[in-house]
N, C-alpha and C positions, 0 to 999 in steps of 0.2 A: 645142163639140159633143161629144157622147158617141159613143164607138165601139161597135160591136156587142158587143165583149167586155165593156165596162162595163155595157151594158144587160143582158146575160146575167147578170152578177154581181148586179145589182140585183134582177132577177127571182128568182134563186135565193135571195138573202137574204130577200126578202119571203115567198117560199114557205116557207122554213125557219122564219121567225117565225110565220107562220100555223099551220104544223104544230105548233110548240111550244105555241102558245096553245090549240089544239084538244086536244092531249094533256094539258096542264095542267088544262083544263076537265073532261075525262073522268076523269082520276085524282082530281082534287079532288072531283068530284061523287060518285064511287064511295066515297071515304073518308067523306064526310059522310053518305052513305046508310048505310054500314056502321055508323058510330057511332050513328046514330039508331036503327037496328035493335037494336044492343047495349043501348041505354038502355031500349028497350021490353021486350025479353026476352033474357036471357043465352044461351039456346039458339039464337038466330037466327044465330049466327056459323057454324054448320055443324059445330062440333066438340063432341063430347060427352065427358064425363069417364068414361063407362063403358068397361070393357075388353073388351066383347063384340065378336065379329066376325061 
């Protein structure tokens, strides 16, 4: 049988894995989206080479 402490550890590990998967999905999707924008137009990154303020 599993003790309450073991069950709590399992739940925390599962929650941590789900959190990491969601974060990896968001970061990966953002990077892919940014790269696709950069291929379409170089100015889409938000940075300009002009020195004007």
